[in-house]
One Martini backbone bead per residue (centre of mass of N, CA, C, O) as a GRO file, in nm:
protein
  131
    1UNK     BB    1  -2.687  -2.144   1.208
    2UNK     BB    2  -2.579  -2.131   1.516
    3UNK     BB    3  -2.781  -2.272   1.742
    4UNK     BB    4  -2.821  -2.018   1.977
    5UNK     BB    5  -3.011  -1.818   1.867
    6UNK     BB    6  -3.094  -1.496   1.857
    7UNK     BB    7  -2.865  -1.373   2.025
    8UNK     BB    8  -2.631  -1.509   1.880
    9UNK     BB    9  -2.695  -1.388   1.599
   10UNK     BB   10  -2.667  -1.094   1.678
   11UNK     BB   11  -2.375  -1.105   1.778
   12UNK     BB   12  -2.260  -1.207   1.514
   13UNK     BB   13  -2.346  -0.962   1.345
   14UNK     BB   14  -2.191  -0.748   1.505
   15UNK     BB   15  -1.911  -0.871   1.477
   16UNK     BB   16  -1.902  -0.863   1.164
   17UNK     BB   17  -1.940  -0.559   1.137
   18UNK     BB   18  -1.683  -0.482   1.291
   19UNK     BB   19  -1.487  -0.641   1.109
   20UNK     BB   20  -1.545  -0.480   0.852
   21UNK     BB   21  -1.439  -0.209   0.951
   22UNK     BB   22  -1.155  -0.306   1.033
   23UNK     BB   23  -1.058  -0.419   0.760
   24UNK     BB   24  -1.072  -0.150   0.612
   25UNK     BB   25  -0.884   0.015   0.797
   26UNK     BB   26  -0.633  -0.162   0.775
   27UNK     BB   27  -0.596  -0.143   0.470
   28UNK     BB   28  -0.561   0.163   0.457
   29UNK     BB   29  -0.316   0.175   0.647
   30UNK     BB   30  -0.131  -0.012   0.481
   31UNK     BB   31  -0.132   0.158   0.224
   32UNK     BB   32  -0.002   0.409   0.353
   33UNK     BB   33   0.257   0.271   0.441
   34UNK     BB   34   0.360   0.191   0.164
   35UNK     BB   35   0.370   0.483   0.051
   36UNK     BB   36   0.558   0.607   0.263
   37UNK     BB   37   0.798   0.419   0.218
   38UNK     BB   38   0.834   0.491  -0.083
   39UNK     BB   39   0.897   0.788  -0.047
   40UNK     BB   40   1.150   0.748   0.121
   41UNK     BB   41   1.299   0.566  -0.081
   42UNK     BB   42   1.299   0.772  -0.316
   43UNK     BB   43   1.473   0.981  -0.176
   44UNK     BB   44   1.718   0.793  -0.147
   45UNK     BB   45   1.763   0.742  -0.446
   46UNK     BB   46   1.815   1.036  -0.527
   47UNK     BB   47   2.049   1.084  -0.334
   48UNK     BB   48   2.229   0.862  -0.451
   49UNK     BB   49   2.246   0.986  -0.734
   50UNK     BB   50   2.386   1.246  -0.645
   51UNK     BB   51   2.634   1.109  -0.525
   52UNK     BB   52   2.724   0.970  -0.784
   53UNK     BB   53   2.757   1.229  -0.952
   54UNK     BB   54   2.963   1.360  -0.764
   55UNK     BB   55   3.178   1.140  -0.786
   56UNK     BB   56   3.212   1.154  -1.093
   57UNK     BB   57   3.300   1.448  -1.098
   58UNK     BB   58   3.553   1.417  -0.920
   59UNK     BB   59   3.700   1.209  -1.097
   60UNK     BB   60   3.707   1.381  -1.352
   61UNK     BB   61   3.867   1.616  -1.226
   62UNK     BB   62   4.118   1.451  -1.140
   63UNK     BB   63   4.162   1.374  -1.463
   64UNK     BB   64   4.112   1.659  -1.626
   65UNK     BB   65   3.818   1.700  -1.687
   66UNK     BB   66   3.541   1.833  -1.824
   67UNK     BB   67   3.246   1.834  -1.627
   68UNK     BB   68   3.045   2.007  -1.845
   69UNK     BB   69   3.139   1.792  -2.065
   70UNK     BB   70   3.059   1.525  -2.220
   71UNK     BB   71   3.108   1.237  -2.057
   72UNK     BB   72   3.093   1.352  -1.772
   73UNK     BB   73   2.807   1.472  -1.802
   74UNK     BB   74   2.665   1.208  -1.884
   75UNK     BB   75   2.722   1.049  -1.626
   76UNK     BB   76   2.570   1.239  -1.437
   77UNK     BB   77   2.297   1.211  -1.584
   78UNK     BB   78   2.267   0.909  -1.539
   79UNK     BB   79   2.245   0.909  -1.237
   80UNK     BB   80   1.998   1.105  -1.210
   81UNK     BB   81   1.809   0.965  -1.412
   82UNK     BB   82   1.800   0.682  -1.284
   83UNK     BB   83   1.700   0.775  -1.009
   84UNK     BB   84   1.435   0.901  -1.105
   85UNK     BB   85   1.320   0.647  -1.233
   86UNK     BB   86   1.332   0.461  -0.983
   87UNK     BB   87   1.153   0.639  -0.806
   88UNK     BB   88   0.904   0.633  -0.989
   89UNK     BB   89   0.868   0.323  -0.987
   90UNK     BB   90   0.833   0.297  -0.684
   91UNK     BB   91   0.575   0.468  -0.665
   92UNK     BB   92   0.407   0.307  -0.865
   93UNK     BB   93   0.421   0.037  -0.716
   94UNK     BB   94   0.292   0.139  -0.451
   95UNK     BB   95   0.019   0.208  -0.574
   96UNK     BB   96  -0.051  -0.077  -0.657
   97UNK     BB   97  -0.024  -0.209  -0.380
   98UNK     BB   98  -0.235  -0.031  -0.240
   99UNK     BB   99  -0.474  -0.117  -0.418
  100UNK     BB  100  -0.460  -0.417  -0.340
  101UNK     BB  101  -0.504  -0.382  -0.038
  102UNK     BB  102  -0.778  -0.242  -0.059
  103UNK     BB  103  -0.921  -0.468  -0.214
  104UNK     BB  104  -0.887  -0.684   0.005
  105UNK     BB  105  -1.039  -0.524   0.222
  106UNK     BB  106  -1.310  -0.515   0.070
  107UNK     BB  107  -1.350  -0.819   0.052
  108UNK     BB  108  -1.351  -0.866   0.357
  109UNK     BB  109  -1.576  -0.673   0.425
  110UNK     BB  110  -1.793  -0.816   0.251
  111UNK     BB  111  -1.782  -1.084   0.395
  112UNK     BB  112  -1.867  -0.976   0.672
  113UNK     BB  113  -2.131  -0.850   0.573
  114UNK     BB  114  -2.266  -1.116   0.489
  115UNK     BB  115  -2.250  -1.251   0.766
  116UNK     BB  116  -2.414  -1.038   0.912
  117UNK     BB  117  -2.673  -1.056   0.747
  118UNK     BB  118  -2.721  -1.357   0.801
  119UNK     BB  119  -2.749  -1.331   1.111
  120UNK     BB  120  -2.990  -1.133   1.108
  121UNK     BB  121  -3.181  -1.316   0.951
  122UNK     BB  122  -3.173  -1.547   1.151
  123UNK     BB  123  -3.282  -1.388   1.390
  124UNK     BB  124  -3.550  -1.307   1.258
  125UNK     BB  125  -3.654  -1.594   1.194
  126UNK     BB  126  -3.653  -1.690   1.489
  127UNK     BB  127  -3.840  -1.467   1.606
  128UNK     BB  128  -4.080  -1.558   1.397
  129UNK     BB  129  -4.070  -1.884   1.377
  130UNK     BB  130  -3.925  -2.013   1.099
  131UNK     BB  131  -3.751  -2.261   1.258
   0.00000   0.00000   0.00000
């Protein structure tokens, strides 16, 4: 495999095993980062919806409308409802993205694991004189 002998194959196996652990850890960390950012962004979306509803309420009051009934109330509900929906979609999307990141990390971990196993098998076969 490596052409460098038993020692080289063992070191290659150890390196790939370490890379497998690191790839998995990095993927999990990146997934958490995506979800944390989405939570923060969702809070901002909800806050912006509240600000929009508040502004709509103020404009309706300035124009002499009853802000607790009819169209003025519906407009306020639209702002807060849309913000809540968008925040929920943002969180849902981040969960999907996080799962994809974790899946890619697992695939990379498995690839390194196979390389590690191959290197250790190569080292063993060289040590036994099979090559």
